[in-house]
VOPAGU-2260 file (C-alpha; in pm, 1 decimal, decimal comma):
REM VOPAGU-2260
SITE   aa  ch    i         X         Y         Z
SITE  MET   A    0       0,0       0,0       0,0
SITE  PHE   A    1     172,6     322,2     109,2
SITE  PRO   A    2     437,6     274,7     -36,0
SITE  ASN   A    3     497,2     -26,0     190,0
SITE  PRO   A    4     395,0    -120,8     548,9
SITE  GLN   A    5     737,4     -27,6     689,0
SITE  ALA   A    6     697,1     335,5     579,6
SITE  ALA   A    7     388,7     381,7     798,5
SITE  LEU   A    8     373,2     697,3    1005,0
SITE  PRO   A    9     341,6     676,7    1384,3
SITE  LEU   A   10      26,6     805,4    1551,5
SITE  VAL   A   11      17,3    1111,3    1772,2
SITE  SER   A   12      40,5    1030,5    2144,2
SITE  LYS   A   13    -334,7    1064,5    2207,7
SITE  PRO   A   14    -495,0     998,7    1870,5
SITE  THR   A   15    -857,7    1083,7    1800,0
SITE  VAL   A   16   -1068,4    1011,8    1494,4
SITE  GLU   A   17   -1159,1    1380,2    1479,7
SITE  HIS   A   18    -792,4    1481,0    1443,4
SITE  TYR   A   19    -744,1    1260,6    1140,1
SITE  GLU   A   20   -1079,7    1356,7     987,3
SITE  GLU   A   21    -960,4    1717,3     990,7
SITE  ILE   A   22    -643,3    1616,5     806,2
SITE  ALA   A   23    -854,2    1433,2     546,5
SITE  LYS   A   24   -1080,6    1736,8     497,2
SITE  SER   A   25    -776,2    1960,3     455,0
SITE  LEU   A   26    -639,6    1722,5     192,9
SITE  VAL   A   27    -963,0    1743,6      -7,8
SITE  THR   A   28    -947,3    2123,2      -8,3
SITE  ALA   A   29    -579,1    2112,3    -101,8
SITE  ALA   A   30    -642,9    1860,4    -379,9
SITE  LYS   A   31    -899,1    2093,7    -538,3
SITE  ALA   A   32    -648,2    2378,9    -522,0
SITE  TYR   A   33    -381,3    2152,1    -669,3
SITE  ARG   A   34    -603,8    2071,7    -963,8
SITE  ALA   A   35    -666,6    2443,2   -1008,0
SITE  GLY   A   36    -293,9    2505,9   -1044,0
SITE  ASP   A   37    -156,1    2544,0    -691,0
SITE  SER   A   38     122,4    2285,6    -707,1
SITE  ASP   A   39     219,3    2340,3    -341,4
SITE  ALA   A   40    -128,3    2298,5    -190,6
SITE  ILE   A   41    -113,2    1927,9    -103,1
SITE  GLY   A   42     246,9    1954,8      10,2
SITE  ALA   A   43     157,3    2231,6     255,3
SITE  VAL   A   44    -107,2    2015,8     426,0
SITE  VAL   A   45     127,0    1717,0     438,0
SITE  GLU   A   46     408,0    1928,0     579,4
SITE  LYS   A   47     186,0    2052,3     863,1
SITE  TRP   A   48      70,1    1693,7     929,5
SITE  ILE   A   49     423,1    1548,6     937,7
SITE  LYS   A   50     577,5    1832,9    1136,3
SITE  ARG   A   51     312,5    1783,0    1403,4
SITE  LEU   A   52     428,1    1421,9    1420,3
SITE  ALA   A   53     791,2    1530,6    1431,7
SITE  ARG   A   54     733,7    1654,9    1786,0
SITE  GLU   A   55     649,7    1301,1    1897,1
SITE  GLU   A   56     918,0    1100,6    2080,0
SITE  SER   A   57     918,2     810,2    1831,9
SITE  PHE   A   58     986,1    1044,8    1543,2
SITE  ARG   A   59    1234,0    1272,5    1722,1
SITE  LYS   A   60    1476,4     982,2    1763,3
SITE  ASP   A   61    1466,3     912,8    1389,7
SITE  ILE   A   62    1524,6    1279,9    1314,3
SITE  LYS   A   63    1831,2    1277,2    1537,5
SITE  ARG   A   64    1971,6     972,4    1358,4
SITE  PHE   A   65    1863,8    1082,3    1010,3
SITE  PRO   A   66    1863,5    1461,4     966,1
SITE  HIS   A   67    1643,4    1447,0     656,6
SITE  ALA   A   68    1384,5    1206,2     802,3
SITE  VAL   A   69    1109,9    1469,7     806,5
SITE  ASP   A   70    1184,9    1579,9     449,4
SITE  ARG   A   71    1176,7    1218,6     333,0
SITE  LYS   A   72     844,4    1150,0     500,7
SITE  ILE   A   73     690,9    1468,2     364,6
SITE  GLY   A   74     810,4    1370,0      18,4
SITE  GLU   A   75     672,6    1015,4      43,7
SITE  VAL   A   76     331,2    1119,8     173,9
SITE  GLU   A   77     299,9    1415,2     -63,8
SITE  ASP   A   78     376,7    1196,5    -365,7
SITE  PHE   A   79     126,3     935,9    -245,4
SITE  ALA   A   80    -146,8    1194,6    -179,3
SITE  ILE   A   81     -98,3    1357,7    -518,7
SITE  ARG   A   82    -131,0    1022,1    -694,3
SITE  LYS   A   83    -447,1     930,5    -507,0
SITE  LEU   A   84    -620,9    1268,6    -507,1
SITE  SER   A   85    -525,3    1431,2    -836,3
SITE  GLU   A   86    -580,5    1144,6   -1078,7
SITE  GLY   A   87    -900,0    1096,5   -1273,9
SITE  THR   A   88   -1166,0    1340,7   -1379,7
SITE  SER   A   89   -1394,2    1330,5   -1075,7
SITE  SER   A   90   -1360,8    1586,5    -799,3
SITE  PRO   A   91   -1146,3    1479,1    -499,0
SITE  ARG   A   92   -1359,7    1289,4    -248,2
SITE  LEU   A   93   -1338,2    1281,3     128,4
SITE  SER   A   94   -1336,8     900,3     117,4
SITE  ASP   A   95   -1022,3     909,2     -98,6
SITE  ALA   A   96    -852,3    1151,4     141,3
SITE  LYS   A   97    -944,5     930,1     435,7
SITE  PHE   A   98    -785,9     637,4     254,9
SITE  VAL   A   99    -466,7     841,2     210,4
SITE  VAL   A  100    -456,6     917,7     584,0
SITE  ALA   A  101    -528,8     558,1     687,2
SITE  SER   A  102    -283,1     405,7     441,6
SITE  ALA   A  103      -6,1     649,0     536,6
SITE  HIS   A  104     -40,6     520,0     893,4
SITE  GLY   A  105     -23,3     156,4     783,3
SITE  PHE   A  106    -390,7      57,2     763,5
SITE  ALA   A  107    -569,3    -100,3     470,2
SITE  SER   A  108    -883,3     111,6     502,8
SITE  TRP   A  109   -1035,7     403,7     691,3
SITE  PRO   A  110   -1280,9     180,7     889,7
SITE  LYS   A  111    -988,6     -33,5    1014,7
SITE  PHE   A  112    -798,2     282,6    1105,9
SITE  VAL   A  113   -1096,8     420,7    1299,6
SITE  LYS   A  114   -1145,3      90,1    1483,0
SITE  HIS   A  115    -778,4      90,4    1584,7
SITE  ILE   A  116    -782,2     447,7    1713,9
SITE  SER   A  117   -1106,6     392,5    1903,4
SITE  ALA   A  118    -963,8      82,3    2071,6
SITE  LEU   A  119    -652,6     268,6    2183,9
SITE  SER   A  120    -867,6     490,7    2404,9
SITE  GLN   A  121    -962,7     177,0    2602,5
SITE  PRO   A  122    -643,4      50,3    2775,5
SITE  ALA   A  123    -801,0    -287,3    2848,0
SITE  SER   A  124    -889,0    -355,0    2482,8
SITE  ALA   A  125    -702,8    -629,9    2298,9
SITE  ILE   A  126    -570,5    -381,4    2042,7
SITE  ALA   A  127    -435,7    -147,7    2311,6
SITE  ARG   A  128    -269,1    -441,8    2487,4
SITE  PHE   A  129    -115,8    -564,2    2161,6
SITE  GLU   A  130      26,2    -218,6    2091,1
SITE  ALA   A  131     167,9    -196,6    2442,5
SITE  ALA   A  132     327,7    -539,4    2399,9
SITE  ALA   A  133     481,0    -439,4    2064,9
SITE  ASP   A  134     629,8    -130,0    2229,2
SITE  ALA   A  135     767,1    -344,3    2511,6
SITE  ILE   A  136     931,8    -583,0    2263,3
SITE  VAL   A  137    1115,1    -316,3    2064,7
SITE  SER   A  138    1223,9    -127,0    2376,7
SITE  GLY   A  139    1341,1    -440,0    2558,9
SITE  ASP   A  140    1091,3    -396,5    2844,8
SITE  LEU   A  141    1073,9    -763,9    2941,9
SITE  LYS   A  142     879,4    -708,9    3266,0
SITE  THR   A  143     597,8    -523,6    3089,6
SITE  LEU   A  144     582,7    -787,1    2816,5
SITE  GLN   A  145     563,2   -1070,3    3071,0
SITE  ARG   A  146     289,1    -889,2    3263,9
SITE  LEU   A  147      81,9    -830,6    2949,6
SITE  LEU   A  148     115,9   -1195,5    2846,2
SITE  ARG   A  149       9,4   -1312,7    3194,3
SITE  GLU   A  150    -292,3   -1084,8    3191,1
SITE  ASP   A  151    -396,0   -1184,2    2839,9
SITE  PRO   A  152    -236,1   -1510,6    2715,3
SITE  LYS   A  153    -418,5   -1475,3    2380,3
SITE  LEU   A  154    -200,5   -1178,6    2288,3
SITE  VAL   A  155      84,0   -1404,0    2182,9
SITE  ARG   A  156    -119,1   -1532,4    1885,1
SITE  MET   A  157    -300,7   -1210,2    1807,1
SITE  ARG   A  158    -236,7   -1025,8    1481,4
SITE  SER   A  159    -170,7    -656,7    1430,6
SITE  THR   A  160    -462,0    -461,1    1286,9
SITE  ARG   A  161    -214,9    -287,8    1056,2
SITE  GLU   A  162    -176,8    -390,4     696,9
SITE  HIS   A  163     121,4    -619,4     765,0
SITE  ASN   A  164     -89,6    -849,0     988,8
SITE  ALA   A  165     216,5    -936,4    1198,2
SITE  THR   A  166     224,9   -1126,3    1527,7
SITE  LEU   A  167     419,8   -1004,5    1828,8
SITE  LEU   A  168     699,4   -1247,7    1743,4
SITE  HIS   A  169     750,0   -1074,9    1408,5
SITE  TYR   A  170     841,3    -755,3    1594,7
SITE  VAL   A  171    1150,5    -933,0    1728,2
SITE  SER   A  172    1289,0    -935,1    1373,1
SITE  ALA   A  173    1279,9    -552,4    1348,0
SITE  ASN   A  174    1183,7    -601,7     984,8
SITE  GLY   A  175     866,7    -566,3     780,2
SITE  VAL   A  176     672,1    -397,0    1059,2
SITE  GLU   A  177     633,5     -19,0    1088,1
SITE  GLY   A  178     973,5     148,0    1055,0
SITE  TYR   A  179     965,0     341,9    1379,4
SITE  ARG   A  180     939,6       9,5    1562,9
SITE  GLN   A  181    1228,2    -155,0    1380,9
SITE  LYS   A  182    1463,1    -165,0    1679,3
SITE  THR   A  183    1656,9    -447,0    1838,8
SITE  PRO   A  184    1722,2    -428,8    2214,1
SITE  LYS   A  185    2019,0    -608,0    2365,5
SITE  ASN   A  186    1785,6    -857,4    2536,1
SITE  ALA   A  187    1609,3    -951,0    2210,6
SITE  VAL   A  188    1698,1   -1319,1    2256,5
SITE  GLN   A  189    1526,4   -1329,4    2595,8
SITE  ILE   A  190    1228,7   -1141,1    2449,1
SITE  ALA   A  191    1199,7   -1403,8    2174,7
SITE  LYS   A  192    1223,2   -1690,0    2425,0
SITE  THR   A  193     950,7   -1531,4    2638,2
SITE  LEU   A  194     715,0   -1511,0    2340,7
SITE  LEU   A  195     792,3   -1863,8    2223,4
SITE  GLU   A  196     750,0   -2010,4    2571,2
SITE  ALA   A  197     415,1   -1831,4    2590,1
SITE  GLY   A  198     299,7   -2012,5    2277,1
SITE  ALA   A  199     397,6   -1786,1    1986,5
SITE  GLU   A  200     365,3   -1958,9    1649,6
SITE  VAL   A  201     726,0   -1977,0    1532,9
SITE  ASP   A  202     644,9   -2002,6    1160,1
SITE  ALA   A  203     354,0   -1757,7    1150,2
SITE  GLU   A  204     358,3   -1557,7     826,6
SITE  ALA   A  205     328,4   -1178,5     791,9
SITE  ASP   A  206     188,5    -992,2     492,2
SITE  VAL   A  207     507,6    -804,6     404,6
SITE  TYR   A  208     735,7    -804,4     100,0
SITE  GLY   A  209     478,9    -992,8    -102,3
SITE  GLY   A  210     361,9   -1217,3     182,7
SITE  GLY   A  211     473,9   -1539,3     345,7
SITE  ALA   A  212     749,5   -1390,6     562,0
SITE  THR   A  213     833,7   -1574,5     883,2
SITE  THR   A  214    1019,6   -1440,1    1184,5
SITE  LEU   A  215    1324,3   -1650,6    1092,2
SITE  GLY   A  216    1343,7   -1507,3     741,3
SITE  LEU   A  217    1277,6   -1151,3     854,9
SITE  THR   A  218    1537,1   -1176,1    1132,3
SITE  ALA   A  219    1797,2   -1323,0     898,1
SITE  THR   A  220    1753,2   -1038,7     647,3
SITE  SER   A  221    1729,4    -752,6     898,6
SITE  VAL   A  222    2012,6    -509,3     965,6
SITE  HIS   A  223    1897,5    -421,5    1318,9
SITE  PRO   A  224    1965,0    -756,8    1492,2
SITE  PHE   A  225    2298,8    -763,8    1309,9
SITE  ARG   A  226    2397,3    -421,4    1439,9
SITE  ALA   A  227    2286,2    -518,5    1791,1
SITE  GLY   A  228    2510,3    -826,0    1775,1
SITE  VAL   A  229    2226,9   -1073,1    1833,2
SITE  GLN   A  230    2128,1   -1184,9    1483,8
SITE  ASN   A  231    2273,2   -1536,5    1488,2
SITE  PRO   A  232    2170,5   -1605,5    1851,1
SITE  LEU   A  233    1816,0   -1500,6    1758,6
SITE  LEU   A  234    1820,1   -1732,4    1457,8
SITE  GLN   A  235    1936,2   -2017,8    1680,3
SITE  VAL   A  236    1655,0   -1959,1    1929,7
SITE  LEU   A  237    1399,4   -1968,4    1650,5
SITE  LEU   A  238    1553,5   -2289,1    1513,9
SITE  ASP   A  239    1557,1   -2442,5    1863,3
SITE  TYR   A  240    1182,2   -2380,4    1884,5
SITE  GLY   A  241    1118,5   -2552,0    1552,4
SITE  ALA   A  242    1137,5   -2276,5    1292,8
SITE  GLU   A  243    1140,9   -2422,9     943,4
SITE  ILE   A  244    1481,4   -2339,5     799,3
SITE  ASP   A  245    1367,5   -2413,0     444,6
SITE  HIS   A  246    1030,6   -2242,0     450,7
SITE  SER   A  247     981,3   -2158,8      81,8
SITE  ASP   A  248     897,7   -1792,1     141,8
SITE  SER   A  249    1054,9   -1719,8     480,4
SITE  ALA   A  250    1230,4   -1404,9     356,7
SITE  ALA   A  251     928,1   -1319,3     136,4
SITE  ASN   A  252     968,8   -1184,3    -217,8
SITE  GLU   A  253     957,6   -1554,4    -314,8
SITE  GLN   A  254    1299,3   -1605,6    -157,5
SITE  SER   A  255    1433,6   -1870,4      74,3
SITE  ALA   A  256    1620,8   -1754,3     383,5
SITE  VAL   A  257    1978,2   -1785,3     249,6
SITE  LEU   A  258    1906,9   -1607,8     -78,1
SITE  GLY   A  259    1706,4   -1346,2     110,2
SITE  CYS   A  260    2007,0   -1281,7     334,5
SITE  LEU   A  261    2233,5   -1228,1      36,4
SITE  ALA   A  262    1980,7   -1003,5    -135,1
SITE  ASN   A  263    1963,6    -787,5     177,5
SITE  GLY   A  264    2329,9    -760,2     263,5
SITE  ARG   A  265    2341,0   -1016,4     543,7
SITE  ARG   A  266    2620,5   -1251,1     442,4
SITE  GLU   A  267    2693,8   -1362,5     800,1
SITE  ALA   A  268    2337,0   -1482,4     851,0
SITE  ALA   A  269    2343,2   -1654,1     511,0
SITE  LEU   A  270    2652,3   -1852,1     610,6
SITE  TYR   A  271    2506,1   -1930,0     954,4
SITE  LEU   A  272    2191,0   -2080,9     803,5
SITE  ALA   A  273    2383,0   -2261,2     531,1
SITE  GLU   A  274    2605,9   -2423,5     793,2
SITE  ARG   A  275    2292,0   -2547,8     967,8
SITE  GLY   A  276    2161,3   -2723,1     662,7
SITE  ALA   A  277    1954,5   -2460,5     485,4
SITE  HIS   A  278    1890,7   -2541,3     120,8
SITE  LEU   A  279    2117,7   -2365,3    -128,1
SITE  ASN   A  280    1969,7   -2298,7    -467,2
SITE  PHE   A  281    2190,9   -2206,5    -760,0
SITE  GLU   A  282    2203,8   -1833,6    -679,8
SITE  ALA   A  283    2257,1   -1881,5    -305,9
SITE  ALA   A  284    2543,0   -2123,6    -369,9
SITE  ALA   A  285    2711,3   -1863,1    -589,3
SITE  GLY   A  286    2668,9   -1590,0    -328,5
SITE  ILE   A  287    2845,2   -1787,3     -56,1
SITE  GLY   A  288    3116,6   -1923,3    -282,7
SITE  ARG   A  289    3013,7   -2288,6    -319,3
SITE  VAL   A  290    3172,3   -2366,9    -654,8
SITE  ASP   A  291    3136,4   -2739,4    -581,1
SITE  ILE   A  292    2756,5   -2705,5    -600,6
SITE  LEU   A  293    2771,6   -2491,8    -915,1
SITE  GLU   A  294    2995,8   -2738,6   -1095,9
SITE  LYS   A  295    2733,6   -3010,6   -1057,5
SITE  ALA   A  296    2489,9   -2797,7   -1258,2
SITE  PHE   A  297    2706,8   -2822,4   -1570,6
SITE  THR   A  298    2792,5   -3110,6   -1801,1
SITE  PRO   A  299    3157,0   -3217,6   -1855,8
SITE  ALA   A  300    3140,1   -3014,4   -2178,1
SITE  GLY   A  301    3059,7   -2702,9   -1977,0
SITE  LYS   A  302    2693,0   -2677,4   -2078,1
SITE  PRO   A  303    2421,7   -2609,6   -1817,7
SITE  LYS   A  304    2221,5   -2920,4   -1733,8
SITE  ARG   A  305    1848,8   -2944,6   -1794,1
SITE  GLY   A  306    1655,0   -2719,8   -1555,6
SITE  ILE   A  307    1929,3   -2459,2   -1511,8
SITE  THR   A  308    1814,7   -2147,0   -1693,4
SITE  ARG   A  309    2017,9   -1862,5   -1837,0
SITE  ARG   A  310    1835,7   -1626,0   -1599,2
SITE  GLU   A  311    1955,1   -1829,8   -1300,0
SITE  ILE   A  312    2311,1   -1835,1   -1430,3
SITE  ASN   A  313    2317,6   -1460,2   -1486,6
SITE  SER   A  314    2162,6   -1390,5   -1147,9
SITE  ALA   A  315    2408,8   -1623,6    -973,1
SITE  PHE   A  316    2696,8   -1445,5   -1146,0
SITE  LEU   A  317    2570,0   -1109,2   -1019,8
SITE  TYR   A  318    2539,5   -1237,3    -662,1
SITE  ALA   A  319    2897,8   -1362,7    -680,4
SITE  CYS   A  320    3011,1   -1017,6    -796,8
SITE  ALA   A  321    2824,3    -845,1    -513,4
SITE  TRP   A  322    2974,0   -1074,8    -248,1
SITE  GLY   A  323    3330,7   -1082,5    -374,7
SITE  GLN   A  324    3334,9   -1450,8    -461,8
SITE  GLN   A  325    3622,2   -1426,8    -709,5
SITE  ASN   A  326    3645,5   -1802,1    -765,6
SITE  VAL   A  327    3277,8   -1808,9    -861,2
SITE  VAL   A  328    3306,9   -1499,2   -1081,2
SITE  GLU   A  329    3597,6   -1657,4   -1269,0
SITE  PHE   A  330    3404,1   -1985,9   -1294,3
SITE  PHE   A  331    3113,5   -1812,4   -1468,0
SITE  LEU   A  332    3337,4   -1604,7   -1693,1
SITE  GLN   A  333    3497,9   -1928,1   -1810,0
SITE  LYS   A  334    3146,0   -2053,1   -1889,5
SITE  GLY   A  335    3096,8   -1756,5   -2117,6
SITE  VAL   A  336    2884,0   -1533,3   -1895,4
SITE  SER   A  337    2911,7   -1169,9   -2008,4
SITE  SER   A  338    3003,0    -887,9   -1771,2
SITE  LYS   A  339    2722,6    -688,1   -1935,9
SITE  VAL   A  340    2439,9    -908,8   -1812,2
SITE  HIS   A  341    2166,8    -771,1   -1584,1
SITE  ARG   A  342    1823,3    -879,4   -1466,0
SITE  GLY   A  343    1620,5    -626,9   -1660,9
SITE  ASP   A  344    1701,9    -342,9   -1422,4
SITE  GLY   A  345    2022,2    -226,8   -1587,2
SITE  GLN   A  346    2233,2    -330,6   -1286,8
SITE  THR   A  347    2535,7    -486,1   -1455,3
SITE  ALA   A  348    2800,3    -697,9   -1284,7
SITE  LEU   A  349    3005,5    -383,3   -1230,0
SITE  HIS   A  350    2707,7    -212,5   -1063,1
SITE  TRP   A  351    2668,2    -513,8    -832,6
SITE  ALA   A  352    3035,6    -519,6    -742,6
SITE  ALA   A  353    3019,2    -147,8    -662,3
SITE  ILE   A  354    2712,4    -195,1    -443,3
SITE  GLY   A  355    2895,7    -466,3    -250,6
SITE  GLY   A  356    3212,3    -260,7    -217,7
SITE  GLN   A  357    3411,4    -535,1    -391,4
SITE  LEU   A  358    3724,0    -358,6    -512,6
SITE  GLU   A  359    3901,0    -671,4    -642,2
SITE  ILE   A  360    3594,1    -777,3    -840,6
SITE  VAL   A  361    3569,8    -426,0    -984,8
SITE  LYS   A  362    3932,4    -452,8   -1098,7
SITE  LEU   A  363    3871,2    -798,9   -1244,5
SITE  LEU   A  364    3566,0    -685,3   -1440,2
SITE  LEU   A  365    3736,4    -371,4   -1569,8
SITE  LYS   A  366    3986,0    -593,6   -1751,0
SITE  LEU   A  367    3692,2    -703,6   -1969,4
SITE  ASN   A  368    3616,8    -344,9   -2079,8
SITE  PRO   A  369    3258,3    -338,4   -1951,5
SITE  PRO   A  370    3035,4     -35,6   -2027,7
SITE  LEU   A  371    3102,7     229,5   -1762,9
SITE  GLU   A  372    2822,9     465,1   -1861,1
SITE  SER   A  373    2534,7     218,5   -1888,7
SITE  ARG   A  374    2255,5     321,4   -1653,6
SITE  ASN   A  375    2046,2     120,0   -1412,1
SITE  MET   A  376    1673,0     166,5   -1365,6
SITE  TYR   A  377    1739,6     457,7   -1128,7
SITE  GLY   A  378    1948,1     640,6   -1386,9
SITE  GLY   A  379    2278,1     559,5   -1217,2
SITE  THR   A  380    2600,1     482,1   -1398,6
SITE  VAL   A  381    2849,0     256,4   -1222,0
SITE  LEU   A  382    3015,4     561,8   -1067,6
SITE  GLY   A  383    2675,6     702,2    -971,7
SITE  GLN   A  384    2582,6     372,0    -807,1
SITE  THR   A  385    2912,3     375,3    -619,2
SITE  LEU   A  386    2836,5     724,0    -483,9
SITE  TRP   A  387    2489,0     613,2    -373,3
SITE  SER   A  388    2630,5     307,0    -197,9
SITE  ALA   A  389    2895,1     518,5     -26,5
SITE  ALA   A  390    2625,5     763,2      87,9
SITE  HIS   A  391    2424,0     479,9     241,3
SITE  GLY   A  392    2670,7     337,4     488,1
SITE  GLY   A  393    2964,1     216,8     283,6
SITE  ASP   A  394    3323,6     229,8     409,7
SITE  PRO   A  395    3457,6     568,4     284,4
SITE  ASP   A  396    3814,1     438,9     246,6
SITE  LEU   A  397    3702,5     142,6      38,7
SITE  TYR   A  398    3466,0     344,9    -177,0
SITE  CYS   A  399    3732,1     609,0    -238,0
SITE  GLU   A  400    3949,3     334,5    -385,7
SITE  ILE   A  401    3664,1     208,5    -602,3
SITE  ILE   A  402    3584,2     562,4    -719,9
SITE  GLU   A  403    3944,8     630,4    -815,8
SITE  THR   A  404    3968,2     292,2    -990,1
SITE  LEU   A  405    3655,6     366,6   -1194,9
SITE  ILE   A  406    3772,4     717,0   -1287,0
SITE  ALA   A  407    4112,7     582,7   -1390,4
SITE  ALA   A  408    3928,7     336,4   -1615,5
SITE  GLY   A  409    3742,4     621,6   -1785,4
SITE  ALA   A  410    3424,4     674,3   -1582,6
SITE  LYS   A  411    3288,1    1024,2   -1644,9
SITE  VAL   A  412    3276,7    1264,4   -1351,4
SITE  ARG   A  413    2993,7    1517,6   -1351,2
SITE  GLU   A  414    3054,3    1882,5   -1271,0
SITE  ARG   A  415    2802,5    1853,0    -985,5
SITE  HIS   A  416    2715,9    1563,1    -758,2
SITE  VAL   A  417    2478,1    1495,4    -469,6
SITE  PRO   A  418    2671,6    1526,2    -140,7
SITE  VAL   A  419    2802,3    1190,7     -16,4
SITE  ASN   A  420    3031,6    1252,3     281,0
SITE  GLU   A  421    3323,2    1482,7     356,0
SITE  ARG   A  422    3592,4    1236,9     245,9
SITE  ILE   A  423    3434,8    1145,3     -87,8
SITE  ASP   A  424    3316,2    1498,6    -164,3
SITE  GLU   A  425    3676,0    1618,2    -127,2
SITE  LEU   A  426    3798,5    1336,5    -353,2
SITE  LEU   A  427    3550,2    1432,7    -625,2
SITE  ARG   A  428    3654,2    1798,4    -599,4
SITE  ARG   A  429    4000,2    1690,2    -713,7
SITE  TYR   A  430    3834,8    1563,1   -1030,5
SITE  GLY   A  431    3641,9    1887,1   -1083,3
SITE  SER   A  432    3305,0    1791,3    -929,3
SITE  GLU   A  433    3138,9    2010,2    -667,2
SITE  PRO   A  434    2858,4    1890,1    -434,8
SITE  GLU   A  435    2511,8    2036,6    -489,0
SITE  PRO   A  436    2430,9    2198,6    -151,8
SITE  ASP   A  437    2054,0    2192,2    -203,5
SITE  TRP   A  438    2021,7    1820,2    -280,7
SITE  TYR   A  439    2030,8    1504,1     -70,7
SITE  TRP   A  440    1972,7    1131,7    -124,9
SITE  PHE   A  441    1604,1    1031,7    -115,5
SITE  GLY   A  442    1575,2     654,3    -150,1
SITE  GLU   A  443    1752,7     568,3    -474,1
SITE  LYS   A  444    1712,7     915,9    -621,1
SITE  PRO   A  445    1839,4    1259,1    -520,5
SITE  ARG   A  446    1577,2    1503,1    -395,3
SITE  LYS   A  447    1587,3    1880,7    -356,6
SITE  ARG   A  448    1566,3    2007,2       1,8
């Protein structure tokens, strides 16, 4: 829905239906003005709405960590509201505006949103208890969680009324649920044990990333447990309580857990699950460097056996590039795989190596004279993709080396670039590129402040 369940806005501390009805009415008025030519009308209402939220504790922490959090949220909600309220020939309707408000907060419809808000005003309601338990999980408040489970044992199998339909156990993964609750406390393992001992369904599925996601898959692909240093211990607890390691959709997006880990930057979790017997398909085997498995998929003459498609081969090659599996990359190059391949998104092998920060793979691929200026679906060249990756948490020293390697190979440097960080901005200045002070990274694309 908007644009995914994780992007949902938090509620104000004491939400009322009347408060959100007023926002919806303001959006209708703004949508009419927008259609009449006032391009800023909807944005002004959204800005007021989001900045009111920015005073809330849950949002203030995000703002402190991410200086442009408010701008990003305003941009997301404004774009969504414009799409929903300015399309078509009929006049903007209040029902459409109410849908925008409900969806932006993570609910599938206005009636479900109203029911949720109404229940929150009754502390003893099941919905209010569930919300309190979810807050206790992400904050590490074990005593409150235990008390809530004693008072209402049914909570442990209850589902969120939000669009993602998650159980309390899913919140342990810090993935798929609303973004402001994606936090991993240091006692997350004990939190998980408490829920499982209380009867939580270990393989319950949540409606995120296309559906079918289990807590194991979401935990394995989440950055938050990794950063908290508890990812593998959490995975082990889930396995100890019977989690299905080879659930076909555990990481959702039609991915098994190991492949999901690799697709989401969690190599350590991928290896941990593989060591414990998780199934390795062709792409997963390539990502963790298992040439022995890949070799079995080819005939002695070097031809792929029946059932192994060209798409799988190309995708496996790209995963190997992203994860620095040089032996696998060389294996596929010997089989005739081209460095120009992509999966329909324009992300070539060189793009993938840049995303993964794989300097040696970049150097290897450059020997094949790959296209440096080909663009991915976001409009990024290989150098542009490298800058984006560096801006989103990459090691500055490593990415400086990759940038210089690409420029030495002939990558074009623009006169202006979106600011990355002090180290890389200074490097690019030496090549004649100045940072644009009024732009910042918004998702995959730059956005004006």
